[in-house]
MILO-909467 format. One record per residue: residue in one letter; x, y, z of N, C-alpha, C in turn. Coordinates in steps of 0.02 Angstrom, whole numbers, plus 50000, padded with zeros to 5 digits. Layout:
BEGIN
node residuo: A; nX: X; nY: Y; nZ: Z; caX: X; caY: Y; caZ: Z; cX: X; cY: Y; cZ: Z
...
END
This chain:
BEGIN
node residuo: M; nX: 53232; nY: 56441; nZ: 53905; caX: 53306; caY: 56437; caZ: 53902; cX: 53327; cY: 56393; cZ: 53843
node residuo: K; nX: 53297; nY: 56333; nZ: 53839; caX: 53312; caY: 56286; caZ: 53786; cX: 53295; cY: 56315; cZ: 53716
node residuo: S; nX: 53237; nY: 56348; nZ: 53715; caX: 53215; caY: 56376; caZ: 53650; cX: 53262; cY: 56425; cZ: 53621
node residuo: K; nX: 53296; nY: 56466; nZ: 53669; caX: 53344; caY: 56515; caZ: 53647; cX: 53409; cY: 56477; cZ: 53622
node residuo: F; nX: 53425; nY: 56425; nZ: 53656; caX: 53484; caY: 56387; caZ: 53634; cX: 53470; cY: 56356; cZ: 53567
node residuo: V; nX: 53412; nY: 56329; nZ: 53553; caX: 53396; caY: 56300; caZ: 53489; cX: 53396; cY: 56356; cZ: 53434
node residuo: K; nX: 53364; nY: 56414; nZ: 53454; caX: 53366; caY: 56468; caZ: 53409; cX: 53437; cY: 56491; cZ: 53388
node residuo: N; nX: 53481; nY: 56492; nZ: 53438; caX: 53550; caY: 56511; caZ: 53423; cX: 53585; cY: 56458; cZ: 53387
node residuo: W; nX: 53568; nY: 56395; nZ: 53398; caX: 53601; caY: 56340; caZ: 53361; cX: 53586; cY: 56347; cZ: 53283
node residuo: F; nX: 53528; nY: 56366; nZ: 53268; caX: 53507; caY: 56373; caZ: 53197; cX: 53513; cY: 56443; cZ: 53168
node residuo: R; nX: 53545; nY: 56488; nZ: 53205; caX: 53559; caY: 56553; caZ: 53173; cX: 53601; cY: 56547; cZ: 53113
node residuo: R; nX: 53594; nY: 56590; nZ: 53069; caX: 53632; caY: 56591; caZ: 53006; cX: 53707; cY: 56593; cZ: 53020
node residuo: E; nX: 53727; nY: 56634; nZ: 53062; caX: 53798; caY: 56639; caZ: 53080; cX: 53828; cY: 56578; cZ: 53108
node residuo: T; nX: 53788; nY: 56546; nZ: 53152; caX: 53810; caY: 56484; caZ: 53184; cX: 53815; cY: 56431; cZ: 53130
node residuo: T; nX: 53766; nY: 56424; nZ: 53089; caX: 53767; caY: 56369; caZ: 53034; cX: 53825; cY: 56380; cZ: 52989
node residuo: V; nX: 53834; nY: 56440; nZ: 52966; caX: 53890; caY: 56453; caZ: 52916; cX: 53955; cY: 56436; cZ: 52949
node residuo: R; nX: 53964; nY: 56459; nZ: 53011; caX: 54029; caY: 56448; caZ: 53046; cX: 54038; cY: 56372; cZ: 53056
node residuo: A; nX: 53990; nY: 56338; nZ: 53079; caX: 53995; caY: 56265; caZ: 53088; cX: 54011; cY: 56225; cZ: 53026
node residuo: I; nX: 53980; nY: 56246; nZ: 52970; caX: 53997; caY: 56213; caZ: 52904; cX: 54068; cY: 56225; cZ: 52888
node residuo: K; nX: 54092; nY: 56290; nZ: 52897; caX: 54160; caY: 56301; caZ: 52878; cX: 54209; cY: 56262; cZ: 52920
node residuo: V; nX: 54196; nY: 56253; nZ: 52987; caX: 54236; caY: 56213; caZ: 53030; cX: 54235; cY: 56140; cZ: 53009
node residuo: A; nX: 54174; nY: 56115; nZ: 52992; caX: 54170; caY: 56043; caZ: 52972; cX: 54206; cY: 56030; cZ: 52906
node residuo: L; nX: 54205; nY: 56082; nZ: 52862; caX: 54238; caY: 56071; caZ: 52799; cX: 54316; cY: 56074; cZ: 52805
node residuo: V; nX: 54340; nY: 56105; nZ: 52857; caX: 54413; caY: 56103; caZ: 52869; cX: 54432; cY: 56043; cZ: 52913
node residuo: I; nX: 54397; nY: 56033; nZ: 52967; caX: 54416; caY: 55980; caZ: 53012; cX: 54399; cY: 55912; cZ: 52990
node residuo: G; nX: 54339; nY: 55905; nZ: 52956; caX: 54316; caY: 55842; caZ: 52933; cX: 54366; cY: 55801; cZ: 52891
node residuo: P; nX: 54396; nY: 55832; nZ: 52837; caX: 54441; caY: 55797; caZ: 52796; cX: 54504; cY: 55775; cZ: 52837
node residuo: I; nX: 54527; nY: 55818; nZ: 52882; caX: 54587; caY: 55803; caZ: 52923; cX: 54572; cY: 55741; cZ: 52965
node residuo: L; nX: 54516; nY: 55740; nZ: 53000; caX: 54495; caY: 55685; caZ: 53039; cX: 54486; cY: 55621; cZ: 53000
node residuo: T; nX: 54458; nY: 55628; nZ: 52941; caX: 54447; caY: 55569; caZ: 52897; cX: 54515; cY: 55540; cZ: 52874
node residuo: I; nX: 54561; nY: 55583; nZ: 52858; caX: 54628; caY: 55555; caZ: 52836; cX: 54661; cY: 55523; cZ: 52898
node residuo: I; nX: 54659; nY: 55551; nZ: 52956; caX: 54687; caY: 55524; caZ: 53015; cX: 54652; cY: 55455; cZ: 53031
node residuo: N; nX: 54589; nY: 55453; nZ: 53033; caX: 54556; caY: 55393; caZ: 53055; cX: 54543; cY: 55338; cZ: 52999
node residuo: Q; nX: 54541; nY: 55359; nZ: 52937; caX: 54524; caY: 55313; caZ: 52885; cX: 54574; cY: 55307; cZ: 52829
node residuo: H; nX: 54638; nY: 55324; nZ: 52844; caX: 54689; caY: 55326; caZ: 52792; cX: 54697; cY: 55255; cZ: 52761
node residuo: D; nX: 54693; nY: 55203; nZ: 52801; caX: 54702; caY: 55135; caZ: 52774; cX: 54646; cY: 55118; cZ: 52724
node residuo: V; nX: 54584; nY: 55134; nZ: 52741; caX: 54531; caY: 55121; caZ: 52697; cX: 54535; cY: 55163; cZ: 52632
node residuo: I; nX: 54558; nY: 55225; nZ: 52640; caX: 54567; caY: 55267; caZ: 52581; cX: 54621; cY: 55243; cZ: 52533
node residuo: L; nX: 54675; nY: 55221; nZ: 52566; caX: 54730; caY: 55195; caZ: 52525; cX: 54715; cY: 55129; cZ: 52489
node residuo: E; nX: 54673; nY: 55087; nZ: 52521; caX: 54654; caY: 55022; caZ: 52494; cX: 54599; cY: 55032; cZ: 52442
node residuo: G; nX: 54561; nY: 55085; nZ: 52449; caX: 54501; caY: 55097; caZ: 52404; cX: 54445; cY: 55051; cZ: 52422
node residuo: D; nX: 54439; nY: 55033; nZ: 52485; caX: 54384; caY: 54989; caZ: 52509; cX: 54330; cY: 55032; cZ: 52536
node residuo: F; nX: 54291; nY: 55063; nZ: 52490; caX: 54237; caY: 55106; caZ: 52510; cX: 54173; cY: 55070; cZ: 52512
node residuo: D; nX: 54150; nY: 55052; nZ: 52571; caX: 54088; caY: 55017; caZ: 52583; cX: 54041; cY: 55066; cZ: 52624
node residuo: F; nX: 53985; nY: 55039; nZ: 52639; caX: 53934; caY: 55077; caZ: 52676; cX: 53962; cY: 55103; cZ: 52743
node residuo: K; nX: 53998; nY: 55057; nZ: 52776; caX: 54029; caY: 55076; caZ: 52841; cX: 54075; cY: 55136; cZ: 52836
node residuo: F; nX: 54117; nY: 55141; nZ: 52781; caX: 54160; caY: 55197; caZ: 52771; cX: 54118; cY: 55262; cZ: 52764
node residuo: F; nX: 54065; nY: 55262; nZ: 52722; caX: 54025; caY: 55321; caZ: 52712; cX: 53988; cY: 55342; cZ: 52776
node residuo: Y; nX: 53967; nY: 55294; nZ: 52816; caX: 53933; caY: 55304; caZ: 52879; cX: 53982; cY: 55341; cZ: 52926
node residuo: K; nX: 54041; nY: 55316; nZ: 52929; caX: 54091; caY: 55350; caZ: 52972; cX: 54111; cY: 55417; cZ: 52942
node residuo: L; nX: 54112; nY: 55423; nZ: 52878; caX: 54130; caY: 55489; caZ: 52846; cX: 54078; cY: 55544; cZ: 52868
node residuo: V; nX: 54015; nY: 55525; nZ: 52863; caX: 53960; caY: 55573; caZ: 52888; cX: 53972; cY: 55591; cZ: 52959
node residuo: L; nX: 53982; nY: 55540; nZ: 53001; caX: 53991; caY: 55556; caZ: 53075; cX: 54053; cY: 55598; cZ: 53088
node residuo: T; nX: 54107; nY: 55586; nZ: 53046; caX: 54168; caY: 55623; caZ: 53056; cX: 54157; cY: 55697; cZ: 53040
node residuo: F; nX: 54113; nY: 55713; nZ: 52992; caX: 54100; caY: 55783; caZ: 52979; cX: 54048; cY: 55811; cZ: 53027
node residuo: M; nX: 54003; nY: 55769; nZ: 53052; caX: 53951; caY: 55795; caZ: 53100; cX: 53984; cY: 55815; cZ: 53165
node residuo: V; nX: 54034; nY: 55781; nZ: 53187; caX: 54062; caY: 55797; caZ: 53254; cX: 54089; cY: 55865; cZ: 53258
node residuo: P; nX: 54135; nY: 55888; nZ: 53212; caX: 54154; caY: 55960; caZ: 53217; cX: 54098; cY: 56010; cZ: 53205
node residuo: Y; nX: 54053; nY: 55992; nZ: 53161; caX: 53993; caY: 56036; caZ: 53151; cX: 53958; cY: 56046; cZ: 53214
node residuo: C; nX: 53941; nY: 55991; nZ: 53250; caX: 53901; caY: 55997; caZ: 53313; cX: 53945; cY: 56031; cZ: 53368
node residuo: V; nX: 54008; nY: 56019; nZ: 53371; caX: 54047; caY: 56052; caZ: 53423; cX: 54049; cY: 56129; cZ: 53408
node residuo: S; nX: 54057; nY: 56147; nZ: 53347; caX: 54056; caY: 56222; caZ: 53333; cX: 53989; cY: 56252; cZ: 53343
node residuo: A; nX: 53938; nY: 56214; nZ: 53322; caX: 53869; caY: 56246; caZ: 53328; cX: 53851; cY: 56252; cZ: 53405
node residuo: F; nX: 53872; nY: 56201; nZ: 53442; caX: 53858; caY: 56201; caZ: 53515; cX: 53891; cY: 56261; cZ: 53548
node residuo: S; nX: 53957; nY: 56266; nZ: 53532; caX: 53994; caY: 56322; caZ: 53568; cX: 53972; cY: 56389; cZ: 53543
node residuo: S; nX: 53951; nY: 56397; nZ: 53480; caX: 53924; caY: 56462; caZ: 53456; cX: 53859; cY: 56475; cZ: 53491
node residuo: A; nX: 53815; nY: 56426; nZ: 53498; caX: 53749; caY: 56437; caZ: 53531; cX: 53759; cY: 56456; cZ: 53600
node residuo: K; nX: 53804; nY: 56423; nZ: 53636; caX: 53819; caY: 56441; caZ: 53705; cX: 53848; cY: 56512; cZ: 53710
node residuo: A; nX: 53889; nY: 56531; nZ: 53666; caX: 53923; caY: 56599; caZ: 53667; cX: 53867; cY: 56651; cZ: 53654
node residuo: Y; nX: 53821; nY: 56640; nZ: 53606; caX: 53768; caY: 56687; caZ: 53594; cX: 53724; cY: 56690; cZ: 53653
node residuo: G; nX: 53712; nY: 56634; nZ: 53689; caX: 53670; caY: 56633; caZ: 53748; cX: 53700; cY: 56673; cZ: 53804
node residuo: S; nX: 53769; nY: 56669; nZ: 53809; caX: 53803; caY: 56708; caZ: 53860; cX: 53802; cY: 56781; cZ: 53849
node residuo: M; nX: 53804; nY: 56800; nZ: 53785; caX: 53804; caY: 56871; caZ: 53764; cX: 53736; cY: 56900; cZ: 53775
node residuo: E; nX: 53682; nY: 56859; nZ: 53771; caX: 53615; caY: 56884; caZ: 53784; cX: 53599; cY: 56902; cZ: 53855
node residuo: K; nX: 53636; nY: 56871; nZ: 53900; caX: 53621; caY: 56882; caZ: 53972; cX: 53642; cY: 56946; cZ: 53996
END
């Protein structure tokens, strides 16, 4: 069961969709959560660490939901 989930997580369709979602939602979340840092120009390691996480969250949510949906269709 888990191997099918992992296989579905890394399907080309899943990955492409998740990247598209992250590229749309990531900047929106970054502006909402880090607007003060962006306006001040205070870009340190902490900012870039949070930036990566901010893009990874929508990527993972999209990939997870796609993998689950593919798993449901296979049943």
